[in-house]
MIBA-640383 format. One record per residue (C-alpha): residue number from 1; residue in one letter; x, y, z. Coordinates in Angstrom, 2 decimals. Example, Ala and Ser with C-alpha at 12.3 -4.5 7.8 and 13.67 -1.06 7.14 Angstrom:
REM residues 2
MIVO	num	residu	u	v	w
MIVO	1	A	12.30	-4.50	7.80
MIVO	2	S	13.67	-1.06	7.14
This chain:
REM residues 419
MIVO	num	residu	u	v	w
MIVO	1	M	-14.26	16.50	-10.64
MIVO	2	K	-16.31	14.26	-8.41
MIVO	3	K	-17.57	16.13	-5.55
MIVO	4	F	-16.37	14.17	-2.13
MIVO	5	Q	-19.21	14.55	0.68
MIVO	6	R	-18.90	14.63	4.40
MIVO	7	C	-20.46	12.18	6.39
MIVO	8	A	-23.96	13.64	7.82
MIVO	9	A	-22.53	12.97	11.59
MIVO	10	L	-19.11	15.31	10.59
MIVO	11	A	-21.35	17.62	8.73
MIVO	12	A	-23.80	17.96	12.10
MIVO	13	A	-20.44	18.44	14.02
MIVO	14	L	-19.24	21.44	11.71
MIVO	15	C	-23.17	22.90	12.12
MIVO	16	L	-22.74	22.67	15.47
MIVO	17	L	-19.31	24.46	15.93
MIVO	18	A	-20.41	27.17	13.60
MIVO	19	G	-23.37	27.75	15.75
MIVO	20	C	-21.37	28.36	18.59
MIVO	21	A	-19.40	31.16	16.95
MIVO	22	G	-18.11	33.53	19.60
MIVO	23	E	-18.09	30.62	22.31
MIVO	24	P	-14.51	29.24	22.88
MIVO	25	Y	-14.35	25.53	22.48
MIVO	26	P	-13.37	24.12	25.67
MIVO	27	T	-10.37	22.63	26.75
MIVO	28	P	-10.24	18.61	27.20
MIVO	29	D	-9.57	17.76	30.60
MIVO	30	Y	-6.09	15.52	30.44
MIVO	31	T	-6.53	14.25	33.96
MIVO	32	Y	-8.97	11.85	32.95
MIVO	33	Q	-10.20	11.58	36.31
MIVO	34	D	-13.44	10.21	35.05
MIVO	35	H	-11.66	7.01	34.03
MIVO	36	T	-12.52	4.01	35.87
MIVO	37	D	-9.69	1.93	34.64
MIVO	38	P	-7.72	0.16	37.33
MIVO	39	N	-4.49	0.66	35.87
MIVO	40	E	-4.86	4.25	35.01
MIVO	41	D	-2.01	5.51	36.75
MIVO	42	Q	0.22	3.98	33.94
MIVO	43	Y	-0.92	6.54	31.42
MIVO	44	V	1.11	9.86	31.52
MIVO	45	T	0.42	13.12	30.41
MIVO	46	Q	2.89	15.84	30.17
MIVO	47	L	2.28	18.75	28.22
MIVO	48	A	4.75	21.22	26.89
MIVO	49	D	4.99	25.26	27.36
MIVO	50	L	3.31	26.17	24.35
MIVO	51	S	4.56	29.82	24.18
MIVO	52	L	7.95	28.53	23.58
MIVO	53	L	6.64	27.91	19.56
MIVO	54	K	6.49	31.59	19.08
MIVO	55	E	10.47	31.76	19.57
MIVO	56	G	10.78	28.77	17.24
MIVO	57	Q	12.25	26.87	20.14
MIVO	58	L	12.21	22.88	20.10
MIVO	59	V	9.74	22.00	22.73
MIVO	60	L	10.25	18.80	24.66
MIVO	61	A	7.70	17.71	27.13
MIVO	62	V	9.85	14.72	27.87
MIVO	63	K	12.87	12.85	25.95
MIVO	64	E	11.93	9.01	25.25
MIVO	65	S	14.73	6.73	25.40
MIVO	66	A	15.42	4.16	23.02
MIVO	67	S	13.33	1.02	22.73
MIVO	68	S	14.77	-2.09	24.13
MIVO	69	Y	12.86	-4.20	21.81
MIVO	70	R	14.40	-7.62	20.66
MIVO	71	R	13.46	-10.75	18.48
MIVO	72	E	14.28	-14.20	18.97
MIVO	73	A	15.03	-15.54	15.59
MIVO	74	T	12.34	-17.77	13.96
MIVO	75	M	11.46	-19.56	10.77
MIVO	76	T	8.04	-19.08	10.86
MIVO	77	K	6.28	-17.24	8.21
MIVO	78	D	3.30	-15.25	8.51
MIVO	79	P	0.99	-15.63	6.00
MIVO	80	N	0.20	-12.15	5.44
MIVO	81	F	3.51	-10.29	6.57
MIVO	82	G	6.41	-12.98	5.63
MIVO	83	Y	9.36	-13.48	7.94
MIVO	84	D	10.20	-11.01	10.50
MIVO	85	F	14.03	-10.69	10.87
MIVO	86	R	14.51	-7.42	12.58
MIVO	87	Y	17.15	-7.23	15.22
MIVO	88	C	17.85	-10.92	15.02
MIVO	89	N	21.10	-13.02	14.84
MIVO	90	L	20.59	-15.34	12.11
MIVO	91	S	24.16	-16.11	11.46
MIVO	92	D	23.84	-19.78	12.45
MIVO	93	L	20.60	-20.55	10.55
MIVO	94	D	20.18	-22.40	6.96
MIVO	95	L	18.16	-19.59	5.11
MIVO	96	S	18.54	-21.57	1.50
MIVO	97	G	14.92	-23.05	1.92
MIVO	98	I	13.28	-19.48	1.79
MIVO	99	D	12.44	-16.35	-0.21
MIVO	100	L	14.33	-13.50	1.60
MIVO	101	W	12.08	-11.16	-0.56
MIVO	102	E	9.52	-11.87	1.55
MIVO	103	S	11.34	-10.70	4.87
MIVO	104	S	11.55	-7.84	7.19
MIVO	105	F	14.63	-6.87	8.62
MIVO	106	S	16.74	-4.29	10.21
MIVO	107	N	20.08	-2.85	10.08
MIVO	108	T	21.11	-4.71	12.90
MIVO	109	T	20.13	-8.10	11.68
MIVO	110	V	23.02	-10.57	11.62
MIVO	111	W	22.96	-12.57	8.65
MIVO	112	P	25.17	-15.86	7.57
MIVO	113	D	28.06	-15.71	5.66
MIVO	114	Q	26.52	-16.53	2.52
MIVO	115	L	23.33	-14.81	1.24
MIVO	116	P	21.83	-15.37	-2.54
MIVO	117	E	23.97	-12.73	-4.89
MIVO	118	D	21.37	-10.75	-5.60
MIVO	119	F	19.77	-10.21	-1.99
MIVO	120	S	22.05	-7.27	-0.40
MIVO	121	P	20.53	-6.10	2.85
MIVO	122	K	22.55	-3.16	2.91
MIVO	123	E	21.67	-1.80	-0.35
MIVO	124	I	17.82	-3.03	-0.10
MIVO	125	L	17.82	-0.81	3.00
MIVO	126	E	19.59	2.25	1.33
MIVO	127	A	17.54	2.02	-1.87
MIVO	128	G	14.13	1.30	0.36
MIVO	129	K	14.68	5.20	1.71
MIVO	130	D	13.26	6.59	-1.22
MIVO	131	P	9.68	7.94	-0.70
MIVO	132	G	9.04	7.34	-4.86
MIVO	133	L	6.96	8.47	-7.39
MIVO	134	G	8.94	11.41	-8.35
MIVO	135	I	8.94	12.73	-4.86
MIVO	136	R	12.67	13.34	-4.63
MIVO	137	A	12.69	15.23	-8.14
MIVO	138	M	10.08	17.61	-6.23
MIVO	139	H	12.61	17.92	-3.18
MIVO	140	Q	15.51	19.21	-5.96
MIVO	141	Q	12.90	21.51	-7.00
MIVO	142	G	12.34	23.22	-3.98
MIVO	143	I	9.00	21.28	-3.10
MIVO	144	D	9.61	19.85	-0.03
MIVO	145	G	7.00	21.05	2.71
MIVO	146	T	9.16	24.21	3.48
MIVO	147	G	6.42	26.35	5.68
MIVO	148	V	4.00	23.61	6.53
MIVO	149	G	3.55	21.81	9.62
MIVO	150	I	2.49	18.03	10.05
MIVO	151	A	1.02	16.89	13.24
MIVO	152	I	1.32	12.94	14.22
MIVO	153	I	-0.46	11.38	16.76
MIVO	154	D	0.90	7.88	17.66
MIVO	155	Q	2.77	6.22	20.18
MIVO	156	A	5.80	7.17	21.71
MIVO	157	L	8.74	8.58	19.64
MIVO	158	L	12.46	8.36	19.85
MIVO	159	T	12.97	12.23	19.63
MIVO	160	G	16.87	12.23	18.73
MIVO	161	H	16.75	10.05	15.62
MIVO	162	E	19.05	11.46	13.18
MIVO	163	Q	16.03	11.54	10.33
MIVO	164	Y	13.92	14.13	11.80
MIVO	165	K	15.17	15.25	14.81
MIVO	166	D	15.67	18.85	12.82
MIVO	167	N	12.21	18.78	11.87
MIVO	168	L	10.74	17.98	15.51
MIVO	169	M	9.45	21.49	17.15
MIVO	170	L	6.98	19.60	19.84
MIVO	171	Y	6.67	16.54	21.54
MIVO	172	E	4.18	15.84	24.39
MIVO	173	R	2.54	13.03	25.99
MIVO	174	I	-1.51	12.63	26.41
MIVO	175	H	-2.71	9.64	28.24
MIVO	176	C	0.41	7.52	27.04
MIVO	177	G	1.06	4.39	28.27
MIVO	178	D	4.56	3.88	26.60
MIVO	179	A	7.30	2.91	28.96
MIVO	180	E	9.90	4.03	26.27
MIVO	181	A	10.10	4.91	22.29
MIVO	182	T	8.52	2.47	20.02
MIVO	183	L	9.11	0.92	16.83
MIVO	184	H	5.87	2.71	15.20
MIVO	185	G	6.27	6.35	16.33
MIVO	186	A	10.01	6.48	14.92
MIVO	187	A	8.60	4.68	11.50
MIVO	188	V	5.70	7.26	10.80
MIVO	189	A	7.63	10.31	11.77
MIVO	190	S	10.49	9.36	9.44
MIVO	191	L	8.13	8.50	6.57
MIVO	192	A	6.37	12.14	6.47
MIVO	193	V	9.26	14.29	7.44
MIVO	194	G	12.40	12.37	7.33
MIVO	195	K	15.46	13.86	5.60
MIVO	196	D	15.95	10.73	3.38
MIVO	197	T	13.05	8.75	4.02
MIVO	198	G	10.38	11.36	4.11
MIVO	199	V	8.10	12.84	1.94
MIVO	200	A	8.07	16.13	3.12
MIVO	201	P	11.55	16.53	4.98
MIVO	202	G	11.08	20.50	4.77
MIVO	203	A	7.99	20.51	7.16
MIVO	204	K	7.89	20.79	10.48
MIVO	205	L	6.71	18.17	12.81
MIVO	206	Y	4.68	18.54	15.83
MIVO	207	Y	4.00	15.05	17.67
MIVO	208	I	1.89	13.74	20.46
MIVO	209	A	2.40	10.42	22.01
MIVO	210	T	-0.89	8.64	23.24
MIVO	211	T	-2.41	5.29	24.40
MIVO	212	H	-6.03	5.91	22.59
MIVO	213	G	-7.51	3.60	24.75
MIVO	214	H	-6.85	1.00	27.47
MIVO	215	N	-4.34	-1.97	27.92
MIVO	216	G	-6.33	-4.74	29.58
MIVO	217	D	-6.41	-8.50	29.80
MIVO	218	D	-8.44	-8.77	26.64
MIVO	219	G	-6.12	-6.24	24.67
MIVO	220	R	-6.54	-2.38	24.06
MIVO	221	Q	-9.74	-1.42	24.47
MIVO	222	F	-10.02	1.46	22.01
MIVO	223	D	-11.57	4.83	23.11
MIVO	224	A	-11.64	7.56	20.52
MIVO	225	S	-12.50	10.25	22.77
MIVO	226	I	-8.70	10.18	23.82
MIVO	227	L	-8.01	10.42	20.19
MIVO	228	A	-9.94	13.34	19.94
MIVO	229	D	-8.64	15.16	22.75
MIVO	230	C	-5.13	14.82	21.25
MIVO	231	I	-7.05	16.50	17.84
MIVO	232	D	-8.06	19.40	20.17
MIVO	233	R	-4.25	19.71	21.38
MIVO	234	V	-3.30	20.18	18.02
MIVO	235	V	-5.51	22.97	17.32
MIVO	236	E	-4.35	24.41	20.49
MIVO	237	I	-0.86	24.23	19.50
MIVO	238	N	-1.63	25.39	15.88
MIVO	239	Q	-3.03	28.81	17.13
MIVO	240	E	0.36	29.39	18.90
MIVO	241	L	2.41	29.15	15.74
MIVO	242	P	3.61	32.22	13.81
MIVO	243	D	1.75	33.14	10.14
MIVO	244	G	2.50	30.88	7.57
MIVO	245	E	3.95	28.15	9.64
MIVO	246	Q	0.72	26.39	10.62
MIVO	247	I	-0.39	23.17	10.65
MIVO	248	R	-1.84	21.88	7.67
MIVO	249	V	-2.33	18.10	8.38
MIVO	250	I	-2.46	15.35	11.25
MIVO	251	S	-1.51	11.81	10.49
MIVO	252	I	-3.37	9.23	12.67
MIVO	253	S	-2.16	5.74	11.75
MIVO	254	R	-5.46	4.33	13.15
MIVO	255	G	-9.18	3.95	12.05
MIVO	256	F	-12.81	4.63	13.93
MIVO	257	N	-15.99	3.82	13.07
MIVO	258	E	-19.65	4.19	14.81
MIVO	259	Q	-19.14	1.26	17.54
MIVO	260	D	-16.32	2.48	18.78
MIVO	261	E	-16.59	4.48	21.96
MIVO	262	G	-16.32	8.18	21.90
MIVO	263	Y	-17.22	8.31	18.09
MIVO	264	D	-19.00	11.49	18.59
MIVO	265	R	-16.64	13.35	20.13
MIVO	266	M	-13.99	12.50	17.28
MIVO	267	L	-15.92	13.64	14.84
MIVO	268	E	-16.50	16.75	16.64
MIVO	269	A	-12.81	16.80	16.94
MIVO	270	I	-12.10	16.55	13.41
MIVO	271	A	-14.75	19.26	12.87
MIVO	272	H	-12.83	21.56	15.01
MIVO	273	A	-9.92	20.73	13.48
MIVO	274	E	-11.26	21.73	9.83
MIVO	275	Q	-12.36	24.74	11.14
MIVO	276	D	-8.68	25.71	11.81
MIVO	277	G	-7.61	24.74	8.18
MIVO	278	I	-6.22	21.00	9.42
MIVO	279	F	-6.81	17.82	7.24
MIVO	280	V	-7.10	15.14	9.52
MIVO	281	L	-6.19	11.95	8.03
MIVO	282	T	-6.54	8.26	9.50
MIVO	283	T	-6.78	5.07	8.04
MIVO	284	T	-10.51	4.88	7.42
MIVO	285	T	-10.99	8.38	5.79
MIVO	286	M	-14.62	8.14	6.66
MIVO	287	Q	-15.41	12.00	7.00
MIVO	288	Y	-14.35	12.19	2.96
MIVO	289	E	-17.10	9.57	1.54
MIVO	290	P	-16.47	7.58	-0.79
MIVO	291	F	-12.71	8.37	-0.44
MIVO	292	Q	-10.67	5.27	0.76
MIVO	293	L	-6.91	4.27	1.06
MIVO	294	Y	-5.37	1.06	0.32
MIVO	295	G	-1.78	0.08	0.44
MIVO	296	L	0.92	-0.98	-2.53
MIVO	297	D	4.43	-2.80	-2.14
MIVO	298	R	7.42	-1.62	-3.93
MIVO	299	D	9.73	-3.93	-5.80
MIVO	300	V	12.88	-2.44	-4.41
MIVO	301	R	14.74	-3.98	-7.41
MIVO	302	R	13.16	-1.30	-9.88
MIVO	303	D	12.99	2.28	-10.22
MIVO	304	A	11.18	3.70	-7.25
MIVO	305	D	9.64	6.83	-9.84
MIVO	306	D	8.20	3.84	-11.83
MIVO	307	P	4.38	3.89	-11.06
MIVO	308	T	4.76	0.14	-12.28
MIVO	309	A	7.04	-0.88	-9.65
MIVO	310	Y	4.28	-0.83	-6.94
MIVO	311	H	1.64	-3.69	-6.78
MIVO	312	L	-1.08	-4.53	-4.21
MIVO	313	A	0.15	-4.67	-0.83
MIVO	314	A	0.94	-8.50	0.03
MIVO	315	W	-1.71	-8.56	2.84
MIVO	316	I	-4.52	-7.79	0.42
MIVO	317	S	-6.22	-11.37	-0.10
MIVO	318	K	-7.17	-11.93	-3.71
MIVO	319	D	-10.47	-12.71	-2.60
MIVO	320	N	-10.78	-9.06	-1.87
MIVO	321	Y	-9.91	-8.14	-5.76
MIVO	322	A	-13.63	-8.01	-6.81
MIVO	323	P	-14.97	-6.10	-4.35
MIVO	324	L	-12.39	-3.48	-4.38
MIVO	325	S	-12.41	-3.10	-8.13
MIVO	326	A	-16.26	-2.61	-7.53
MIVO	327	Q	-15.47	0.00	-4.80
MIVO	328	G	-14.02	2.62	-6.57
MIVO	329	H	-12.70	5.54	-5.23
MIVO	330	L	-9.60	4.06	-3.87
MIVO	331	L	-6.25	5.93	-3.51
MIVO	332	L	-3.28	3.64	-3.86
MIVO	333	V	-0.30	4.66	-1.53
MIVO	334	P	3.10	2.94	-1.03
MIVO	335	S	3.21	1.17	2.47
MIVO	336	G	5.30	-1.58	1.63
MIVO	337	G	8.89	-2.23	0.26
MIVO	338	R	10.18	0.78	2.31
MIVO	339	T	12.86	1.70	4.79
MIVO	340	Y	12.28	3.77	7.82
MIVO	341	A	13.71	4.88	11.08
MIVO	342	S	13.81	2.60	14.11
MIVO	343	G	13.01	3.39	17.49
MIVO	344	N	15.80	1.07	18.71
MIVO	345	G	18.41	3.80	18.51
MIVO	346	V	19.22	7.21	16.84
MIVO	347	G	20.76	5.84	13.81
MIVO	348	Q	19.03	2.39	13.25
MIVO	349	Y	16.51	1.39	10.65
MIVO	350	E	14.00	-1.28	9.62
MIVO	351	W	13.19	-2.45	6.00
MIVO	352	D	9.41	-3.77	5.57
MIVO	353	Y	8.85	-5.81	2.61
MIVO	354	T	4.90	-5.37	2.79
MIVO	355	G	3.42	-2.71	4.96
MIVO	356	G	0.26	-1.95	5.95
MIVO	357	L	-1.73	1.22	6.05
MIVO	358	S	0.08	2.56	9.07
MIVO	359	W	2.84	3.62	6.77
MIVO	360	G	0.42	4.79	4.14
MIVO	361	V	-1.01	7.48	6.04
MIVO	362	P	1.97	9.50	6.71
MIVO	363	W	3.18	9.23	3.36
MIVO	364	L	-0.26	10.68	2.10
MIVO	365	A	0.04	13.52	4.90
MIVO	366	G	3.73	14.37	3.30
MIVO	367	V	2.27	14.63	0.05
MIVO	368	Y	-0.63	16.78	1.43
MIVO	369	A	2.53	18.83	3.14
MIVO	370	L	3.77	19.26	-0.40
MIVO	371	C	0.68	20.58	-1.93
MIVO	372	C	0.19	22.98	0.62
MIVO	373	Q	3.14	24.60	-0.31
MIVO	374	A	2.56	24.67	-3.73
MIVO	375	D	-1.15	25.94	-3.19
MIVO	376	P	-1.43	27.66	0.41
MIVO	377	D	-5.51	27.78	-0.07
MIVO	378	L	-5.70	23.92	-0.65
MIVO	379	T	-8.67	22.23	0.95
MIVO	380	P	-8.81	18.18	1.87
MIVO	381	E	-11.78	18.19	-0.80
MIVO	382	R	-9.65	19.70	-3.52
MIVO	383	F	-6.66	17.75	-2.94
MIVO	384	I	-8.64	14.32	-3.09
MIVO	385	E	-10.44	15.18	-6.47
MIVO	386	A	-7.02	16.22	-7.62
MIVO	387	A	-5.37	13.05	-6.56
MIVO	388	E	-8.04	10.64	-7.87
MIVO	389	Q	-7.94	12.90	-11.01
MIVO	390	A	-4.05	12.82	-11.66
MIVO	391	G	-3.60	9.14	-9.92
MIVO	392	K	-2.89	6.06	-12.37
MIVO	393	T	-4.97	2.97	-12.57
MIVO	394	I	-3.82	-0.41	-11.88
MIVO	395	E	-4.87	-3.67	-13.10
MIVO	396	V	-4.16	-6.60	-11.04
MIVO	397	E	-4.90	-10.78	-12.46
MIVO	398	A	-5.86	-13.27	-10.38
MIVO	399	D	-7.25	-16.53	-11.32
MIVO	400	G	-7.21	-15.72	-15.13
MIVO	401	A	-9.35	-12.57	-14.46
MIVO	402	T	-8.18	-9.28	-14.53
MIVO	403	Y	-9.35	-6.12	-12.10
MIVO	404	T	-9.20	-2.63	-12.21
MIVO	405	I	-8.70	-1.33	-8.73
MIVO	406	G	-8.13	2.39	-7.58
MIVO	407	K	-5.44	4.59	-8.42
MIVO	408	V	-1.81	5.04	-7.35
MIVO	409	V	-1.38	8.50	-6.13
MIVO	410	D	0.80	10.64	-8.67
MIVO	411	P	2.43	13.60	-6.57
MIVO	412	V	3.74	15.21	-9.24
MIVO	413	G	0.50	15.19	-11.71
MIVO	414	T	-1.65	15.82	-8.40
MIVO	415	I	0.27	19.34	-8.02
MIVO	416	D	0.34	20.07	-11.70
MIVO	417	L	-3.32	20.08	-11.28
MIVO	418	L	-3.44	22.01	-8.20
MIVO	419	R	-1.56	24.65	-9.69
């Protein structure tokens, strides 16, 4: 098996922490009094009482109200993500000139009376709940993430959604500026642990809502040190959990790099989590060179368990096929062609015809939870090596050329190797 190397900065952070054995790791200052942003008061920190976790109680620092997100119908097609018909009333529009299979929608989308015979939004929404690639068969065999904790650090969560409310064990805010639940939060939670939509429906969920930066006139300015504080908080939470119920993976649908503010602090927090047996999974995965994630869309008209039903995500340009083929060490995970929970209501859903890596990270975090259930001593390095060895190579054609690009993750084959 190939050996995956930690980046030098992360290794240095691990050594630093190891050299401080016996000394308590400093608790972050969640007041953020040192921040100079003029609108700092908009960000709220509400921490939960961790002592209640030992009693197996649901601990909510706050309950979030449903999102009030609405959209006006438009026929504009995004070149990468197609048509967005979520929460729209399309009843008076002529859709005959567009490919509806290149649209995303919600279960509240109002459609015209006449639709193509092969396009049934209700059936698509139902079929898209399947996490695919043999995962539901593993659920039937008892491999569903039971005994494993998954932490998610993301936007504000609709805490009562039917897909994950029974999995949720803790919810709190750290430097979070969201006024209400978000669509993003509900999506990532349901893709990881949702009872119908999730990879690991038996896993317990610990969720921290955050705004990892500051919103300004020039957009959001990312600050990785805030994300690092959230990772440290997950470690603190983990230390309060009963034996056999520890958090084993953190899902963060965000990347980071050396140019980011707080980069070193982020690496330090990741090292802190690893010392506590937690795999920190982000979109960049840079701490596990040369491992990298990329996204797949699924043709929902085909069997979700068939690897050939998946293809590179629509947002990946053909111009990138050659460099991706040369890069190697790509793990391809389902991100599009999926149904997930909506933050607009406890029984509402969305369908994405193509999805970014935000949807791929919680899916892979769920797979890691399944693997931890099967192999309690699992490490991130062993998981990555097994996933690459078991993965199925994918080939794509463009402009008369054929490219071999990465490997589609095979959850069943990965667990078989680990066992």
